[in-house]
PLY file of the C-alpha trace (Angstrom):
ply
format ascii 1.0
element vertex 65
property float x
property float y
property float z
element edge 64
property int vertex1
property int vertex2
end_header
-66.04 -42.02 152.58
-69.79 -42.88 150.97
-72.70 -40.86 151.59
-74.68 -43.80 153.31
-78.03 -42.50 151.86
-76.77 -41.83 147.89
-73.74 -44.58 148.02
-71.37 -42.11 146.23
-67.88 -40.56 147.40
-68.98 -37.64 149.52
-65.69 -36.01 147.74
-67.11 -36.74 144.38
-70.57 -35.23 145.18
-68.77 -31.99 146.34
-70.19 -32.18 149.73
-66.96 -31.34 151.46
-66.94 -27.83 151.59
-63.90 -26.92 153.72
-61.02 -28.74 155.64
-59.14 -26.91 158.57
-55.99 -28.24 160.04
-54.15 -26.85 163.48
-51.72 -29.18 164.43
-53.51 -32.39 165.10
-57.07 -30.90 165.18
-59.18 -31.28 162.07
-62.47 -29.23 161.33
-64.17 -30.54 158.38
-67.52 -28.99 156.67
-69.72 -31.18 154.93
-72.81 -29.96 153.00
-75.60 -32.16 153.33
-77.87 -33.00 150.29
-81.12 -31.69 152.28
-81.15 -29.63 155.47
-83.46 -32.34 157.27
-80.84 -35.09 156.15
-82.36 -38.34 158.19
-78.78 -39.87 158.28
-76.79 -36.69 159.12
-75.51 -38.26 162.31
-74.60 -41.58 160.45
-72.62 -39.05 157.78
-71.14 -37.12 160.95
-69.81 -40.40 162.74
-68.17 -41.76 159.63
-66.53 -38.72 158.63
-65.01 -38.40 162.26
-63.90 -42.28 162.17
-62.01 -41.74 158.76
-60.50 -38.65 159.52
-59.31 -39.72 163.00
-57.51 -43.03 161.19
-55.23 -40.67 159.59
-51.60 -40.31 161.44
-51.40 -37.31 163.26
-54.68 -36.54 163.78
-55.81 -36.06 167.66
-59.50 -34.52 167.64
-62.03 -34.23 164.57
-64.92 -31.78 164.49
-67.66 -32.15 161.75
-69.67 -29.45 160.79
-72.82 -29.90 158.39
-74.89 -27.60 156.67
0 1
1 2
2 3
3 4
4 5
5 6
6 7
7 8
8 9
9 10
10 11
11 12
12 13
13 14
14 15
15 16
16 17
17 18
18 19
19 20
20 21
21 22
22 23
23 24
24 25
25 26
26 27
27 28
28 29
29 30
30 31
31 32
32 33
33 34
34 35
35 36
36 37
37 38
38 39
39 40
40 41
41 42
42 43
43 44
44 45
45 46
46 47
47 48
48 49
49 50
50 51
51 52
52 53
53 54
54 55
55 56
56 57
57 58
58 59
59 60
60 61
61 62
62 63
63 64
């Protein structure tokens, strides 16, 4: 998944800090480049969409910080 502001993969940028999986429920913690990231909501929506596309995933929560 690409950061909409930087145009680089968020994993390569080290922005994905933690992933918790409990059955079909997934929590992804994403570190933002700046606290008041103007594209925070877009990033959250994109992560949710990509993770929900994984077979077996029923729910996704994205935490940002």
